[in-house]
C-alpha positions, 0 to 999 in steps of 0.5 A, a space after each residue: 421389108 428385108 428385115 425384121 427384129 433385126 433378124 432377116 425375112 426370106 426375101 432378105 436372105 435370098 439378097 443375101 444369096 443372090 449376092 453370094 451368087 456374083 460374089 462367088 462367080 467373080 472370084 472363080 473368074 478372077 482365080 482362073 482368068 490370067 487376063 481378068 486378073 491383070 485388069 483387076 491388077 491394073 486398074 488398082 496400081 492406077 487407083 493407088 498411085 493416084 491415092 498416093 500423089 494425092 496424099 503427098 500434095 496433101 502433105 507436101 504442098 498444101 492440095 495443090 498441084 503447081 507444076 504443069 505436067 499433065 499440059 506437057 503430057 498434052 502438049 509433048 502427044 500434040 508434038 509427037 502427032 504434028 511430026 508424023 508420029 502415030 499417037 493413037 488412043 490406046 497409046 494416051 490411055 496409057 499416059 499418065 501424070 501420076 508418075 510422080 517419082 521425080 517431083 519433088 513436093 517439098 522444095 528445094 534444099 541446099 546442104 552444105 558441110 561445114 569447114 572441118 577448121 572451126 570443129 572442137 575435136 572428138 572425146 576420146 572414149 577412154 577418157 571419162 565425162 568428168 575428166 572432159 570438162 563437158 
């Protein structure tokens, strides 16, 4: 039993203190080790980019990724390897279809300026609303 009547038992206290030790060691390593901090930051960036992409897909395409970006990445890597470029596992690990800034999730829209000949003249600020006829 780890708790009784809403209060931790001795064993529950021991587990809580044991967990705090590892949390403290993690925080100390995060503060002191630049490589560890970069690794954590890289993992967070990948995860955040994946969540951002998922939100965009859910909103713009109703949950469907209609373009085949990861297939194109695979095809490009195979083309480079066949052409003699050294495609290593480290290089492939850095490729990600999560770069989606150029993907238009909402379709294509064309906006045309109307011809100015059909517009009414602008209202003069010195003329009151009563005199404008509106």
